[in-house]
C-alpha positions in Angstrom: 126.2 101.2 115.3 128.1 100.4 118.6 129.1 103.9 119.6 126.6 105.2 121.9 128.1 108.7 122.1 128.0 109.0 118.4 124.3 107.9 118.2 123.6 110.5 120.8 125.6 113.2 118.9 123.8 112.3 115.6 120.2 112.4 117.3 121.2 115.9 118.8 122.2 117.3 115.4 119.2 116.0 113.6 116.8 117.2 116.4 118.2 120.8 115.7 117.4 120.7 111.9 114.0 121.9 110.4 112.0 119.0 108.7 112.9 120.2 105.2 116.7 119.6 105.9 115.9 116.2 107.4 114.6 115.0 104.3 118.1 116.2 102.8 119.8 114.3 105.4 117.7 111.2 104.6 118.4 111.3 101.0 122.1 111.5 101.8 122.0 108.6 104.2 120.2 106.4 101.5 122.7 107.5 98.9 125.6 106.5 101.4 123.8 103.2 102.2 123.4 102.5 98.6 127.1 103.1 97.9 129.0 101.8 101.0 126.1 100.1 103.2 125.3 96.5 103.7 121.9 95.2 103.0 119.2 96.6 105.7 116.4 94.6 107.2 113.0 95.1 105.7 110.9 97.3 108.0 107.8 95.9 109.5 104.2 96.3 107.9 103.0 99.8 109.1 106.8 101.2 109.0 106.9 100.0 105.3 103.6 101.6 104.4 104.4 104.8 106.2 107.8 105.1 104.3 105.9 104.4 100.8 103.4 107.1 101.7 106.2 109.5 102.8 108.2 108.8 99.5 105.2 109.3 97.3 104.4 112.7 99.1 108.0 113.8 98.6 108.0 112.9 95.0 104.9 115.0 94.4 106.9 117.8 96.5 104.4 117.9 99.2 105.0 120.6 101.7 106.9 119.7 104.9 104.1 120.8 107.2 101.9 118.3 105.0 104.3 115.4 105.5 104.6 116.1 109.1 100.9 115.9 109.6 100.4 112.8 107.6 103.3 111.0 109.3 101.9 112.2 112.8 98.6 110.4 112.0 100.4 107.4 110.8 102.0 107.3 114.2 98.9 107.5 115.9 97.8 104.4 114.0 100.8 102.7 114.6 100.8 103.1 118.3 97.0 102.2 118.1 97.7 98.7 116.3 100.7 98.2 118.6 98.6 98.5 121.7 95.7 96.3 120.0 98.3 93.5 119.1 99.8 93.6 122.6 96.2 93.3 124.2 95.4 90.5 121.9 98.8 88.8 122.6 97.8 89.0 126.3 94.4 87.8 125.9 95.8 84.8 124.0 98.3 84.1 126.6 95.5 84.2 129.2 93.3 81.7 127.2 96.2 79.5 126.7 96.8 79.4 130.5 92.9 78.9 131.3 92.9 76.1 128.7 95.9 74.4 130.0 94.8 74.4 133.8 91.7 72.2 133.7 90.2 71.6 130.3 86.5 71.2 129.8 85.8 68.9 132.9 84.1 66.3 130.9 86.6 63.5 131.8 89.2 61.7 130.0 87.4 60.6 127.1 86.3 64.1 125.9 87.1 65.0 122.3 88.9 68.3 123.2 90.3 70.2 120.4 92.9 72.7 120.9 92.8 76.1 119.2 95.9 78.1 118.4 95.6 81.9 118.4 98.2 83.7 116.3 98.7 87.4 116.6 101.0 89.0 114.0 
């Protein structure tokens, strides 16, 4: 969506609705997406998990306050995982910087093995 004014207008309207109406809006958006929309990108791991939990709770007709509580807890988990991943990336970058600056100090004929740290 390129129209910033339309985006802000939609957000403002959505913020004024109670939770149970937001789920009706979501249902309608998904209907329109299926009928007219293009393929949307897959959500990341925690988002996909949260959406699955949300859909199952809605299918069992969970109360909106229960959905809000569960989704709030999952939001806390998402922020914690994001912070941990950011810290791990920073640590990995720091280790890469240290490893690239001086090596082991054993001379040229040392048998150093490089370790690659991948943070997903």
